[in-house]
C-alpha angles and dihedrals in degrees: 000000000000118000114253121253112262091243089059089059091058094046111105096022119121117237094266094046090048091054090052091049094052098042099099136157095024137079110275131183117195119198101203119188121214114290095007097122102256094159089051091050097050096043090050089047091056093043094048091048092049094048094047093045094244090122138016113238091211090054094051123102117193114186130190138158106258134048090228092055090050090050091050091053091052092046094051092046090052091054087052090055097255123123135168099054112137102230107178144144118260091255095045093051092045094047092050092052094044094049091051100044103030096080091049093048101039105018095240136080119265109269115261116267115240118229094229142356101217098096094044092048089050091052091048090051092050092051090053095045093245125145114281101193112140093245091050094049090048091054093044090049088056090051091051088055092047092052092050098046090043089052091235116161117217093246090055096044101087095054093043093046092053093044092052095040095242115166126182118196092313092296117143114250091239090057091049089051091053089049090053089056094045092048093053091046091053091052092046092051089054095046092244139128127195131232095272092045087069089073093042092051092049092049090050091048094051093042097049098039114050091180090060092047091050092051092050090050091050089051095048111036096159122055130193122181122192126199089020092171088072100055117124126214093264091049091049089051089052091050090052092050092048091049100043112168092341122109098199098115135124121191125188129193149123120240089200089066097054100126103142104070088121086066095047104274114149118196088188090083089061095041093045097043095111091053091049090046108035112210094024117150116241116207132178132211108204107155108104112210096172107062138046120251089256093058092042091053090055092048093049090046093055092052094043090078096048099086088216133116114270141138121260108232121229112207117228100181125090118267118283139185121310115261115257121236116190140165126207136196094240141347094273091056090045091052092048091051091050089051090053090049092051093047089052091053091048089055087054091055104265111143117240091235089057091063130082140180116208125197134176099242134018091244088080093061099087094060091056094041089055094045092049092047089052091049095045093243116152113229145170127209113224118197133179094271113102113248098237091046093061112111094232091051092049089048092050094047090048092051092047091049092051092049092048090061090067104021102029094128095054123097107291102218093049091054093044091057091048094049096044090045089056087054089057098259113152130188094239117067118244118261092229126075133214122061094347091058093044091051091051091048091054093048092044091051088056091049092050091047091049090050091054092048092047097059090102094048099264118186122235091256091054092047093050091048091053093046090051090049091052091047090053091058095034091242096167120197120246114239125235095247145056113300117238113195145132125270088252092050091053094061110124094015134099139191138184091244128029130181116198109200136189092029095158135111108290091024101058109028085038116236092246094054104101112146124076090249092052092048090049090053091051089054090052089049090058089048090054090050094050093049092056088075120089099186118341120055129177124181120187143168134187145200123249146187092020097304137098119250124210119231113257117285086235089069096056095097096042107041108112115246093219132037115268120227088253092055091046091051092050092047088054090051091048091052090054094057101045134056116269099190131048112254089210104047102012095231122131122276118227106164115081092226091053092050091052090049093046095229141052111281091234095047114104110276122225100195126127106252094206091052092049090050091051091048091052093050090049092049091052092052093044091051092049091049093051094038090236134129112266094243090060089063093047132332119240090249090055092051091050091048090051091049089052097044096042093201116204100190139038090254092054091046090052089057091063114099112251096026115108134177094268093054091048090053092049103036108009097102093050094046094047091047090053091049092050092047094049099040111028118206105248091208092059130076111254113257119246094235116351092177123185128310110263092249090062098044114109 
């Protein structure tokens, strides 16, 4: 296949992207707003340079932060007729260089890289008499990583930690510094290095051995760095060592998407690039091809109050629906409203997998899992762990690979089902949540992916080869349901419809964000969440613990002054499913909590106190058994309404506000048994021994 003409590479680029593509042989910094086609711009820059002879593809190093992003760069370059570019993550590029040059420089092989640091950090903590709770070790492990990528030596750590206000699980900075030393000593004694040591070792190698550095620079004469707003001090040092006296470097990033400063990211390297490289060209990508004008307006509005440098996005898509802004009485009501919104979109033709719900912390996941289960909405929980690094995925791929050695020529899908079935996968999802649900989701994603790949009759050997290829580039499958993930976990992803939940004071900005810098990062986090939506956007907040919560301060400039048609329609729906008049006094109900209860809170209650007490005990035990918050089982208002109505059948229970079909299927028998035990039906003969509902038996 003949290589395309250079002019063909430029065809289809907008003016700003074209300027990026043709700016060669000089330092260039590209400020690329969300959805503006930065990957398109930099791949066309490399391709145009290679086809015009301005750069050598085989002498080009393009670094980014994820294996999938690196794979996407290589794939796009291949479609443009350019091969040979080294597109790698920072760690992959550094490890390759260190493994090759370390024996020549030091006479020994590079130490083996450990798979994780958790167990070694725990041992270091035990030796120092520090707490070893799982949550503490997780936090300390994060601090070990921060110290390494920030190039902070143990002796400097206490002063820097105090100056920057860093606090780790209540442990004194001096104790953390001692743990850093102990942790490194343990790894050294075992002949191991950890993931972040890869960068440190490569920096040391290139710093101490100029001949090695010179050879690396001769090999890679052109440097491209993606997501430059996320580079850490040690990564910046590595970029400088790779570059040396050369000026052939292009960096791309968006300061408005800097959301990992807690992990060492420093946007100052992006913002200060022209000072670090005098004469560098600064370009901006501002045309947003991802989101509708309505979504873009919300994103621009959130940043308008930041007082920080950022690009103003210009929407290129046709107009779409107005974003929805809603409040709710509590998280359970918020989750139920989101479920109704998503079901409405599904009825309009939006695919489940093109929907996502984003929350600030993982602790919010159970409420939405419960609401979606009640509503019959398929979903998948996405966490920070990479798909192919999950233990159940590694186990499945290993089992498939072993089977392929003897049955590789047999029909692929048939063997996949047999292997996954032997690993306890079932077609129906488990009723419980947590790790059981996550394991099933991972296995089911592999089954769905295999089904897609088997449409042309692929053999097991062909399927395994493709799965291994995808694992190598971290090309994770998309699940069949709505994605549930954190704002941080959504970075780099996009969906047709996105619901941002818990956007209230204490939620976003998070309650622990106190300094101006921390608040600013929380604002950027909301911006990242908003810009994940292509067309449909919903932002909500809720009350909690018996008090009202104010919507996030970041929404002040963007909340509509008048109800939108969408909000009016949803208010009408809400009025149809809750009581509008008090069943005690007959007057109208205005407060949402009163409407859910069916009476004014200060009107005399007619519930059976013993029944309500029994219902509360049952709810506590049911929540503990399912590892869910109590309100996910039933809200307090729902329990009071049940105690007042004393339903004796499933139909009567369904008439109680807050009780839907899914809850009746799960809990109806227990609830009705409690009602019958507490308030016997005088028209019925007394049972010989009714006993206790199964949920209350010891």
